[in-house]
Every structure is written in structure tokens, then in C-alpha cells.
C-alpha positions in Angstrom: 12.1 -25.6 38.8 12.3 -23.9 35.3 16.2 -23.3 34.2 16.5 -21.3 30.9 19.2 -22.2 28.3 21.8 -19.7 28.0 21.9 -18.3 30.7 24.6 -17.7 33.1 23.7 -18.9 36.9 25.1 -18.5 40.2 24.8 -20.3 43.4 23.0 -17.1 45.5 20.1 -17.7 42.7 20.8 -15.1 40.2 20.7 -15.3 36.5 22.3 -13.6 33.9 21.4 -12.8 30.1 24.3 -11.5 28.0 23.9 -9.2 25.1 26.9 -7.8 24.1 29.3 -5.6 27.1 25.4 -5.7 28.9 23.7 -7.7 30.5 20.0 -7.9 32.9 19.9 -9.9 36.0 17.4 -11.0 37.9 16.8 -14.2 40.3 15.5 -17.6 39.7 12.6 -20.1 39.5 14.3 -21.8 42.3 14.8 -18.5 44.4 11.5 -17.1 44.1 10.1 -20.8 45.2 12.1 -20.8 48.3 11.5 -17.0 48.5 6.9 -17.1 48.4 5.3 -14.6 48.0 7.7 -11.6 46.6 6.2 -7.8 48.6 9.3 -5.9 47.9 11.9 -5.5 46.0 14.5 -2.8 46.7 16.3 -1.4 43.9 20.0 0.0 42.9 20.9 2.8 42.4 21.1 3.6 38.9 25.0 4.5 37.8 26.5 3.0 40.7 29.2 0.7 40.5 29.0 -2.6 42.6 31.7 -5.3 42.4 30.6 -9.1 42.1 29.2 -11.1 45.2 28.5 -7.8 46.4 24.8 -7.1 47.9 23.1 -5.0 45.2 19.4 -4.8 47.4 17.2 -7.0 48.7 14.4 -8.9 48.2 11.3 -9.6 50.4 8.6 -12.2 50.4 6.1 -13.4 53.1 8.8 -15.2 54.8 11.6 -13.8 54.8 13.7 -10.9 52.9 17.0 -11.8 51.3 20.0 -10.3 49.9 20.5 -9.9 46.1 24.1 -9.8 45.3 26.2 -8.8 42.0 27.0 -11.8 39.7 30.0 -9.7 38.3 31.5 -6.4 38.8 29.4 -4.3 36.8 27.7 -0.3 36.6 23.9 -0.4 36.8 23.0 1.1 34.0 18.7 0.0 34.3 16.2 -0.7 37.0 13.2 -2.6 36.5 10.6 0.4 38.2 7.4 -1.9 37.5 8.8 -3.6 40.3 8.6 -1.0 42.8 4.2 -0.8 42.5 3.8 -4.8 41.7 6.7 -6.8 43.4 4.8 -9.9 42.7 5.9 -10.0 38.9 9.6 -11.9 39.9 7.1 -14.4 40.8 5.0 -14.8 37.6 7.6 -14.9 35.4 11.2 -14.7 37.0 13.1 -15.0 33.5 11.1 -12.3 32.1 11.1 -10.3 35.2 14.6 -8.8 35.2 15.8 -6.6 38.2 18.7 -4.5 36.4 20.6 -4.0 33.6 24.1 -3.9 34.1 27.2 -2.8 31.7 29.8 -6.0 32.5 33.1 -4.0 33.6 34.9 -7.6 32.8 33.5 -10.3 30.4 35.9 -13.0 32.0 34.5 -12.5 35.6 31.2 -15.0 33.3 33.5 -18.0 33.1 32.9 -18.7 37.3 29.2 -18.5 36.9 27.5 -22.2 35.9 25.4 -22.7 32.5 22.0 -24.1 32.7 23.2 -27.9 32.9 25.5 -27.1 35.9 23.3 -24.5 37.8 20.4 -27.3 37.3 23.1 -30.0 39.3 23.5 -27.6 42.2 19.9 -26.9 42.8 19.4 -31.1 42.8 22.1 -31.3 44.9 20.8 -28.0 47.0 16.8 -29.4 47.3 
């Protein structure tokens, strides 16, 4: 299982890469392994305001479908449209294949997320 330092992580296995007041969001290596071959990613609407821990879309694999939950409150600025044609990109490199770019409403929300070491511990306890 790959975990990247410098990112924030949720208990729902999303990652957040912060760049100023904006952030990229995707699912972790742990999540894509658990799901298996991803066949569909429901992308959220651009300019939509989403509360932290609210569903922003669904990701489907040959085994299951799972809601993706917003890691922090914010506004969706951009979605990764490449996933519409090739959702399996998430399987090949989950940390480079972001799902959406957001504007963070309150950076203090990041304090509720885990760093790489905390996330690794969390995953080991879940396994």
C-alpha cells in the first residue's frame, strides 16, 4: 500500500493535496485496492458548494459502488474529465489521478484530517 507524505487523509480514504487556498482531492491507494477495477466515476458539478463529509459523487468498480465524501467544506472549481473516458486511471496511479479541484472554505478544516503517518496507522488497524 502506497501512502504519500505531505498529503492530508480522511477516514473514508480520500486524499487532499493543498496548494494555497485550493486543493486537489482523490481516493487513496488503499481505497482503489479495496474497490478493485474501477469502471465509473461520477464527477461532481463545477461551482457546487459542498459541506465537509457530504457526498460529492460515486465511484464504482466491478465489485462495489461507494460514495466519495468531501474532506473539507469548499467549492468545486474543476473536475478531472479524463475520468469520464478512462476511470481506470484511478487504479493505475491514485495519487496523480485527482478527481476534483476545490476552493477550501476554511483551512482549519484540514486540522481534522490525518497526515501520512496517522493514515498509515489507521489503515493498519482497519486491515
